[in-house]
Structure formats: C-alpha cells, structure tokens
C-alpha positions as CSV (number, residue, x, y, z in Angstrom):
1,X,-14.9,13.9,-8.2
2,X,-12.7,13.7,-5.4
3,X,-14.0,12.9,-2.0
4,X,-13.1,15.5,0.6
5,X,-10.5,14.9,3.0
6,X,-11.5,13.6,6.9
7,X,-11.2,16.9,9.5
8,X,-11.4,16.7,13.1
9,X,-11.6,13.4,14.9
10,X,-12.6,11.3,12.0
11,X,-9.0,11.7,10.0
12,X,-7.4,10.2,13.5
13,X,-9.6,7.3,13.2
14,X,-7.5,5.1,10.9
15,X,-4.3,5.7,13.2
16,X,-6.4,4.9,16.2
17,X,-7.0,1.4,14.6
18,X,-3.8,1.1,13.7
19,X,-2.3,1.7,17.6
20,X,-4.9,-0.1,19.1
21,X,-3.5,-3.0,17.1
22,X,0.0,-2.3,17.9
23,X,-0.4,-1.4,21.7
24,X,-2.8,-4.4,21.9
25,X,-0.3,-7.0,20.5
26,X,1.7,-6.6,23.7
27,X,-1.6,-7.8,25.7
28,X,-0.9,-11.4,23.7
29,X,2.0,-11.8,26.1
30,X,-0.1,-12.0,29.3
31,X,-3.2,-14.1,28.1
32,X,-1.1,-17.9,27.4
33,X,-2.4,-19.2,30.4
34,X,-6.1,-19.2,29.9
35,X,-6.7,-22.6,28.2
36,X,-9.5,-25.4,27.9
37,X,-10.5,-28.6,25.8
38,X,-12.6,-27.9,23.0
39,X,-13.6,-31.3,21.4
40,X,-10.9,-33.1,20.3
41,X,-8.4,-30.1,20.6
42,X,-6.2,-30.0,23.9
43,X,-5.5,-27.0,25.5
44,X,-7.3,-24.2,23.1
45,X,-5.8,-20.8,24.2
46,X,-9.1,-19.4,23.6
47,X,-8.6,-16.1,25.1
48,X,-5.3,-15.3,23.3
49,X,-7.0,-16.5,20.3
50,X,-9.7,-14.5,20.4
51,X,-8.1,-11.3,21.2
52,X,-5.5,-12.2,18.3
53,X,-8.3,-12.5,15.6
54,X,-10.0,-9.0,17.1
55,X,-6.6,-7.4,16.4
56,X,-6.2,-9.1,13.0
57,X,-9.1,-7.6,12.0
58,X,-7.8,-4.0,13.1
59,X,-5.4,-4.5,10.3
60,X,-8.3,-4.7,7.6
61,X,-10.2,-1.7,9.5
62,X,-7.5,0.8,9.5
63,X,-7.2,0.6,5.8
64,X,-10.7,0.7,4.9
65,X,-11.4,3.9,7.2
66,X,-8.4,5.5,5.5
67,X,-10.1,4.9,2.2
68,X,-13.7,5.9,3.2
69,X,-13.0,8.9,5.1
70,X,-10.0,9.8,2.9
71,X,-7.5,10.5,5.6
72,X,-4.4,8.4,3.8
73,X,-1.4,9.6,5.5
74,X,2.4,8.5,5.8
75,X,2.1,8.6,9.7
76,X,-0.8,6.4,9.2
77,X,1.3,4.1,6.2
78,X,4.0,3.8,9.2
79,X,1.6,3.3,12.3
80,X,-0.2,0.3,9.8
81,X,2.7,-1.5,8.7
82,X,4.6,-1.1,12.4
83,X,1.2,-2.5,13.9
84,X,1.0,-5.1,11.7
85,X,5.0,-6.2,12.2
86,X,4.7,-6.1,15.7
87,X,1.4,-8.0,16.0
88,X,2.9,-11.0,13.6
89,X,6.0,-11.2,15.6
90,X,4.7,-11.6,18.7
91,X,2.0,-13.7,17.6
92,X,4.4,-16.1,16.0
93,X,6.9,-16.0,18.9
94,X,3.9,-16.8,21.5
95,X,2.9,-19.8,19.2
96,X,6.9,-21.0,18.4
97,X,8.0,-20.7,22.3
98,X,4.6,-21.6,24.2
99,X,1.9,-23.3,22.5
100,X,3.8,-25.6,20.0
101,X,7.1,-25.8,22.2
102,X,6.1,-29.6,23.2
103,X,6.2,-30.4,19.6
104,X,9.3,-28.5,18.3
105,X,12.7,-28.9,18.8
106,X,14.7,-26.3,19.8
107,X,16.4,-25.9,16.8
108,X,13.2,-25.9,14.8
109,X,11.5,-23.2,16.9
110,X,14.7,-20.8,16.7
111,X,14.6,-21.7,12.9
112,X,10.9,-20.5,12.4
113,X,11.4,-17.6,14.8
114,X,14.5,-16.3,12.5
115,X,12.4,-16.9,9.4
116,X,9.8,-15.1,10.5
117,X,11.6,-12.2,11.8
118,X,13.5,-12.2,8.6
119,X,9.9,-11.5,6.8
120,X,9.4,-8.7,9.6
121,X,13.0,-7.1,8.7
122,X,11.9,-7.4,4.8
123,X,8.7,-5.4,5.0
124,X,10.7,-2.5,7.5
125,X,13.5,-2.7,4.6
126,X,10.8,-2.0,2.0
127,X,10.3,1.2,3.8
128,X,13.9,2.1,3.2
129,X,13.5,1.2,-0.5
130,X,10.7,3.1,-1.4
131,X,12.7,6.3,0.7
132,X,15.6,5.8,-1.5
133,X,13.7,5.8,-5.0
134,X,10.6,8.1,-4.4
135,X,11.5,9.9,-1.0
136,X,8.1,8.5,0.7
137,X,7.9,5.2,3.1
138,X,6.5,2.1,1.5
139,X,2.7,2.0,1.3
140,X,2.1,-0.6,-1.5
141,X,-0.2,-3.2,-0.9
142,X,0.3,-5.4,-3.8
143,X,-1.6,-8.7,-4.2
144,X,1.7,-10.9,-3.2
145,X,2.0,-8.7,0.3
146,X,-1.6,-8.9,1.0
147,X,-1.4,-12.7,0.2
148,X,1.5,-13.1,2.6
149,X,-0.2,-10.8,5.3
150,X,-3.8,-13.0,5.3
151,X,-1.5,-16.1,5.1
152,X,0.4,-14.9,8.3
153,X,-2.6,-14.1,10.2
154,X,-4.7,-17.3,9.2
155,X,-1.3,-19.5,10.1
156,X,-0.2,-18.2,13.5
157,X,-4.0,-18.3,14.5
158,X,-4.0,-22.2,13.3
159,X,-0.7,-23.4,14.6
160,X,-1.8,-21.9,18.1
161,X,-5.1,-23.6,17.5
162,X,-3.6,-27.0,16.9
163,X,-0.5,-26.4,18.8
164,X,1.9,-27.2,16.0
165,X,3.5,-25.5,13.6
166,X,4.1,-27.6,10.4
167,X,7.2,-27.0,8.1
168,X,5.6,-26.6,5.0
169,X,3.1,-23.8,6.4
170,X,6.2,-22.1,7.4
171,X,8.1,-22.5,3.9
172,X,4.8,-21.4,2.2
173,X,4.7,-18.2,4.0
174,X,8.6,-17.4,3.6
175,X,8.5,-18.1,-0.3
176,X,5.3,-15.8,-0.6
177,X,7.2,-12.8,1.4
178,X,10.5,-13.3,-0.2
179,X,8.3,-13.0,-3.6
180,X,6.4,-10.3,-2.8
181,X,9.8,-8.2,-1.7
182,X,11.6,-8.8,-4.8
183,X,8.3,-7.9,-6.6
184,X,8.2,-4.3,-4.7
185,X,11.8,-3.8,-5.0
186,X,11.9,-4.5,-8.8
187,X,8.9,-1.7,-8.9
188,X,10.8,0.7,-7.1
189,X,13.8,0.1,-9.0
190,X,11.7,0.3,-12.2
191,X,8.6,2.8,-12.0
192,X,8.4,6.2,-13.2
193,X,6.3,7.2,-10.5
194,X,5.0,5.8,-7.1
195,X,1.2,4.4,-7.3
196,X,0.1,3.0,-3.8
197,X,-2.3,1.2,-5.5
198,X,0.1,-1.0,-7.7
199,X,-1.1,-4.7,-7.7
200,X,1.9,-6.3,-8.5
201,X,3.9,-7.2,-11.8
202,X,1.5,-10.2,-13.2
203,X,-1.4,-8.3,-12.0
204,X,-0.8,-4.4,-13.3
205,X,1.5,-2.8,-16.0
206,X,3.2,0.7,-15.1
207,X,5.4,3.3,-16.9
208,X,9.0,2.7,-16.2
209,X,11.6,5.4,-16.1
210,X,13.3,6.9,-19.0
211,X,16.7,5.6,-20.1
C-alpha cells in the first residue's frame, strides 16, 4: 500500500532543508577568521567546520524527509542538487583559497578549484541529459553518485581541518565523479524508463530500449 502524500506544511519540509543548505552555504564565507589551535592541529577553523558539518547533514535530512513523508517533487530534486553544488563549491573554494593557501602553489590551488567546478558542472549537466531523454531533471541517487557526494563532504572538512589538500584525495574524488557521470549518461541513453532509484550498472539490472 502506497503511503499517502504529505499535505500542508509537511510537504514543504524537505525543500526547507534544501533551502537552509543553499542559503547557509554563503555563511561559510564569513566564518573563516574564527580559528584556534586544537592539540597538534594549528589554526583550526572551528566555527566554519561546525557550520559546514551542520549544512552537510541537511543533505541527508531532505532526502529522508522526502521519502518518509512521500513528498518527492521535481522542485525538491532541483533544490537538493543546487544546494549540494553550492555547498561543495563554496566549501572547496574556501579551503583552497584561505585555509590551505599557505601549502598550495597558485597553480595547484586553481587546478584543484577547476577540477571541482568541473565535477559540479558534470552534476548540473546530468540534469540536461536526463531532461533530453526522459523530460525530467536528473533525480538519480546511484551508489557512485552517493560515494562521490560523501567523499566530497568528508574530504572538504578534512582539508579544512589539516589546512592542506593532498593531491591523491582530489584525484580520487574526480575519478569517482567521472565514473558516476558516465554511468548515469549510459543509463539515460539505454534505459527504457527512468527509475529514480537506479543504483548503478554494477548494482542493478534494468530494461533497455527496444531496438
């Protein structure tokens, strides 16, 4: 038996969580000066980190609310993707240009920022691909995409904590993103119908378009 759709104020709760993440992301730009030494770690941006962790948690909250309340919508999917993108881009840019600036050359900093912006463009580009093939914005939360999102959230927080950006961590995240993007493009091109719960090619079979 299908759960009844949420009505009234409840149906807006997932979108409110996404909007909090979207708007709250810009507050990170004003929290960079609150730093202190914690044990062996020097100049830890503790208020920035606490705010960043709170905003990251809302990414799980909006999806959970949407499923629990049966309040999924195209607007909600768009706000979720936009909120994720803005938080990750601002978080990464802050780390690269402020917290880790002393340990990165100008070339490294701009290269890393460019790579993570590329990842964000890939995510937004998937909305266009999905729109072309199925007429709806991308709402897939495949395992590769979830792995990339979790890796970014953890990675950015870790970089801010240690005030450095190890090259291997950026290469790892970009590799996951490229794989997830290719995985979803292939799915959109081959799938007979759009299943928002598609897990990925190594995790789930699906019906392909008839030739």
